[in-house]
Steps between C-alpha positions, in 0.01 A plus 500: 500500500741297712404490867657770709717388791324537831668664794516296819243606755534552867860610485574728793767766534847398398693311759874449520634151451643322801851554365456874467340526843789303647745736329325802649499336841873422482587855392296657779630255760862556400444875513353472849784276618769735371314796649557348844876444472539772762421226754853370439624794709436268794799292382719760328726742694350811344573723799156662460216482751177350359310703759625828362610491136307495173507171314650699212799591716614138485546557125675837532813539287731521800366188673693169495208297361353778290560329166325184618191683625485725193513197271225328695280811475563526126399139440199531732373799305557337162326175602194684634491726193513197270225328698274805492552555127435130438178522701384798294570300183357164603233550766144629439509878473250640748501845653615448857748228408651691208564807715639279777742320270609838362573612857703185558691564176581850628621348826730261313640766268557748784667233716740416217572871451545537876785250491681703233448828687646380826567709808857626524522430872285414802357824646325348802819325612763755391476857631743618233281351227191663652679838507607468135147396407352804675753729330432352156860385464416149380457385136161549335446125505478513879203740484347318201489184712233660719284566194526148359441349844181704530388382156567139597294520818222687319490237226497219754214658694305555179550139397417362842180700537362455147586134452355424844183685398491293179526182706231613745257601225546177314643658186801278565456146637751531782335388825828488695573863416138595567531359853842630599545804277296750707695429819832531318391830341411640843831382645688648205328836543582499873866413434519772234358757742753390764784533247393846384464623860844362584656669197343831602631459855851421376506799266383722786784376720274308739649153460397217272190368683603142410501594132670174408225289655221692329660483157592134532139419581397712201710302252419167671124548460548579131699179453249283689213646299688433173549134596128462572422664164737257326331204669156636409589532130619138486204370697252680274660353187498150649135532599410623152684207339314249715167649392611465139 
């Protein structure tokens, strides 16, 4: 009988090539960058107070720069979604990491949907808008925005927690995320609690409790964490390539 081909020994779990890892890193980084375009409100005459309004109100249909901010949110969501799906396809599939990437994919998809289901007006800055919102006189897309926003934050939290756990437990070789991830998760949870409390206060007619600050911190921590994740993916691939 002809000799049977032998399978190479010592081959570990599949690793993405440097090119694929770089692609994932670019997608995640671009998503994070576009997710922070709200910072341009410091230079644009939006007429909205960053201390008071939702970030989403910058993209409301009646706002002067609404189209710009909605487009940025759409692209941010699509880039993160593509990065998460690519990670599920190319990176080793292990429990914590798989669930975390799925959460990040949900975040990306919900963020993209959020941009298409924009607020009709800015309720925290416009009493007439708030009155129409309370009376249910606004289009269904206005109310649907709240649902997709909740999904986006839930997906982001799921991804942040589970991928950080994967890094801490060593199921993913991401030392940078292992070091900084826990602090960012705690900060994100605190900012989310602040945002939810502020929303409840506003809906009860007790002011906004600096709602804008809380929510801006919320989205900022998500973006910073995503950049660290992107760096970690690239660094892990480079380290693996050096080891051969």
